N, C-alpha and C positions, 0 to 999 in steps of 0.2 A: 640440280635438285627434287626432291624427291615429291610424293604426291602429295605431302602435308604443304608445299608451297619452301617449306623450311631450305635455306640454304645449302649443302651439300658441295663445298670442293673436289673436284677428280681430277688425277695430276694426269698426262699424257706425259710415257715415257717411250726412250727408246725402247723398242723390243728386247724383251727378255724373256730367259726361257727357264719356267719354274716345272721341274717334273715334263712330265708332259704336255705343258700348258703354256701358250705363246701369250703373254702379258703385255699391253701397251697401256690398260687406262686402269687405275686403284682410286678408289673413294679413299679421301681424309677422314670422312667422315661427322664433322662439322665445320663451319666458321670458324670456332673458338681453336678446334683442335689445331686448325692449318695457321691461324695466328699464334699459337702456343710455340709450332715446330718453328716458324719462319720461313717457308719451305718457299724457296724465287727460284724461275729459271737456271739451269745449269750446275743445281745441286743434284748430290747424287744421293737417293736413299734405298730402304731397304724394306725387301719387301718379302713378304711370306702367305703361304698357303692356309688358310684356315679354313678343317674340315676337308682337306684336301681337293676343294674343289676353288673355293673363293679366294682372291688375292688381297692381301690383309697389309695396309701400311704398316710397317713397324718404327721406324723411328729414322731421322737424318743421320747418312752414314759420312757425307763430304759437303762441306759449303763452296758454293764457288767465289773465289776473292771478291769478285764483280755484282754488288747486288743489285738487282736489276727491280725498278720501282713495280707494286703491281697493284691496279685500284679494283679490290671485290667489289658485288652489287651491294646495293645498300639493302640490309633486311628488312629497313622500315617501306620498301616500294613494294616487296615481295608476299604477297601470303596465300592460303588455302585457294582464292578465289581471284585470285591475278593471272593477268596473258594466259587468255584461251583461243588467242591468235598470235602470229610472228610482227608483232610490230616493235618498235624501238625500243627498247630498253629492256623485251622482256625475251629477247632470243634463247637463253640458255636455259628459261622455265619455260617457254614453250616445246623447247625442243626435249624438255625433261618430260615432261606432260606426255608427249606422243613416246617417249621409250618407254613409260610406265604402262600406257596404252596398249602397245604390242608386243609389251613384255611377258614373263611366262607368268607373272600374278595380275596379267591384264585378260587384250583378247589372246595372246600366244599364237601373233602372226608370225609365221615363219619367213628366213632371212631377210630378217629387219632389226638394224642396229642401230646406236647413231648417226653413225654414218652415213647409210642409207636415207635416213631420216633429213638429215641436212641434204643431202643432194638433192631431195626433192622439192626442199624450202628452197636452194639455192635459184632450184630452175625455175620457181614458181609455180610449183603444181600445186603445193600446200603453203595453206594462209590460215588455213582454221584446221581446228583440232580435228572435224570428219572431213577434211577437203579429198582427202585421200580414197573414201569410198567410189568416189565418182570417174577415177582415174582409169582409162583404158589401154590396154599392152600395147597400143599405138602410141597414145601420152607420154606412158612410163620409158618405152625406147627411144624416145628420145632426149632423157633422160645421159650426160655421160658418164660412160662407166656401166653402164646397164646391161643394154643391148636384147636384143629380142627376147632369147631363154629365158634371162633372168625376168625381163620383163614380163610374160606370162608368169611365172610364177610369182612374181608380187600381186601380181592380179587377181591368180585363183585365189589365194591368201586373203586379200582384199574382198574380193565376194563371199570366202567361207565366212566372215567375220560376222558376218550377217545372221545367222542361226547360231550363233555362239547365247548362253542361257542368259537371262537377263541378271541375274547377279554376277555373273562372269561382267556384265558391260557397266553395272554399277562400280565393280571394281575398276575397272579398266580409267572410268571417269573419273575416279577418285575420291568416291563417295568416304567421308571419313569414317566409316566402322564398316563393317561385316556384316549388313543390316537385311539384305535382301530374302537370304533364306526363308522360307517360310510365310513371306508376304507375298502380294497378289502381282502389283504391278507400279509403273511409275504415280499413278495419279492416286492409290494410298496411300503412297509411300511422302508422296509432295503435300498431303492434305493433313497431315499429323503435326501436333503442336511438340512442344516441348513437352510437357505432361503423359505426353500418349509416348513418346521414347522412352523417357526413364520410367516409365511400366513395365520397359523391357530389363529382362535381367541382367546386370551388369554395366546397367547405363547410367551415367552419374550425369547431372547436370551441366556441367561445361560440353560434357560430350552431345549430349543432346542438343545445348543451346549449339554448337557446331552444323550436325545435322539439319536442322531449323534452314540454318542461313543459307547451308550446301544447297539446297533444296527450291530455298525461296529464292536465288540466284539468280538474275536474268540469262546470264549468258548459259549457265546450265538449263535453265529451261529452252532455251532458242536449241540448244544439242538435243535437247528428248523429243523437241516438234521434228527434229528434222529424223530422227531416227525412228520415230512413229512413222515419216511419211515414205522409210525407207522399208516398211513392216520387220521391222525388229521388234522380239517376242518381248514384252512387257510394256513397250511404250506407246 
C-alpha cells in the first residue's frame, strides 16, 4: 500500500538480474491491474526497467498449471487514515507506512527497507509508527540478522531523523499534499479549515477535505504530540 492507503500489490520474485540491478520485488500498480492480469504463485512474469532504474511489470509470460487461490486485502477496510499500528488485518498497510516513512520521499533513513522493518516488527520492537525512535543499539542488536555493527548504524540513522525538516516529517507521516513549505508549524496547519486550504493555489475541495481529515485524525494528533515531546522541529 502507498501513502494514500490505496492497496498496491507487490510481487515477490525469484532474484532476477536486470542490467546491473538485482530485482526481487516489483509493484503491480493497482489491485485492479493485478485482478486483470490474474497473477498467481508460480506464474512467470516479464519485468523491465523504466527509466533505467525502476523495475516495471510488463506482462505474464507463462502461467502455472495449478492456479493457487489468493485472497487480497479488502479495499473497504483500508484507507488514508487506517492502520497506524501493527494490529491484526493491518500488517501490510502498517509496513507500507513504515517503508514510506523511511524512504527517499520521507525521512531517508539509511539502511532500512521492507525486510528490516518486518524484522523489527517480528521482534516486537515496532508496534506503532514511531516506536523505532526510542530503540537503542543494544535493543536493535537483539534482532535476528542485525548484529552490533548494523544495529549501531540503524540507531544513528534513527537519531538523525529527529533533525529532519518539518516539511519532510509531514511527507513521512503521509500528509495528503505537499503543503508544508512556507507554513510555520503543526499548530498552524491543524487549525486550518477547508476554506483555508482551498485558498492555496491548486487545492480543490476534495484535497482540502482530505487535509482537514488528516490533521483532525486522533491517531495523527497522537503522533504529533509524540514528535513534539521528542523535540522535532515544527511539532
